[in-house]
C-alpha positions as CSV (number, residue, x, y, z in Angstrom):
1,M,146.5,138.4,108.2
2,K,148.1,135.0,108.3
3,I,151.1,136.4,110.3
4,I,148.7,137.9,112.9
5,Q,146.8,134.5,113.2
6,N,150.1,132.7,113.7
7,L,151.1,135.2,116.4
8,W,147.8,134.7,118.1
9,F,148.3,131.0,118.0
10,F,151.7,131.1,119.6
11,C,150.5,133.7,122.1
12,S,147.7,131.3,123.2
13,I,150.1,128.4,123.5
14,G,152.5,130.5,125.6
15,L,149.6,131.7,127.8
16,I,148.6,128.1,128.4
17,L,152.1,127.1,129.3
18,S,152.7,130.1,131.6
19,I,149.5,129.4,133.5
20,M,150.4,125.8,133.9
21,V,153.9,126.6,135.2
22,H,152.6,128.7,138.1
23,N,153.0,127.2,141.5
24,P,149.6,126.1,142.7
25,K,150.6,126.2,146.4
26,S,151.6,129.9,146.3
27,Q,149.3,132.1,148.3
28,G,149.3,135.0,146.0
29,M,149.4,138.3,147.8
30,I,148.7,136.7,151.2
31,G,151.7,134.4,151.3
32,Q,154.5,136.8,150.8
33,N,156.6,135.2,153.6
34,Q,158.7,133.1,151.3
35,V,162.1,132.2,152.6
36,F,164.0,132.4,149.3
37,N,164.0,135.7,147.4
38,G,164.7,133.9,144.1
39,T,161.4,132.0,144.2
40,R,159.5,135.3,144.7
41,S,161.5,136.9,141.9
42,A,160.8,134.1,139.5
43,E,157.1,134.1,140.4
44,E,156.9,137.9,139.8
45,T,158.6,137.5,136.5
46,L,156.2,134.7,135.5
47,D,153.3,136.9,136.6
48,K,154.5,139.7,134.3
49,I,154.9,137.4,131.4
50,T,151.5,136.0,131.9
51,W,149.9,139.4,132.0
52,V,151.7,140.5,128.9
53,L,150.5,137.3,127.1
54,I,146.9,137.9,128.4
55,G,146.9,141.5,127.0
56,S,148.5,140.4,123.7
57,F,146.0,137.5,123.4
58,F,142.9,139.7,123.9
59,T,144.3,142.5,121.7
60,L,145.0,140.1,118.9
61,T,141.6,138.5,119.3
62,V,139.9,141.8,118.9
63,Y,142.0,142.7,115.9
64,I,141.4,139.4,114.2
65,S,137.6,139.5,114.8
66,T,137.4,143.1,113.6
67,F,139.4,142.8,110.5
68,S,138.5,139.3,109.4
69,K,135.2,140.7,108.1
70,F,137.1,142.6,105.4
71,D,139.0,139.7,104.0
């Protein structure tokens, strides 16, 4: 259970960092007229990483809350 809690902790730190790295001036789906394709690609990769971390965080939260009763 300690390994899962550590994984949850690092996932939460990674999620906080990935959200903080996002460009606040990007327009999301509306502002797709960016000049440089590399910026859009980096933003899409960061979006994917953020969504994976969100899914992992919530899955681990449910797992920890469910099975912590049995310890």
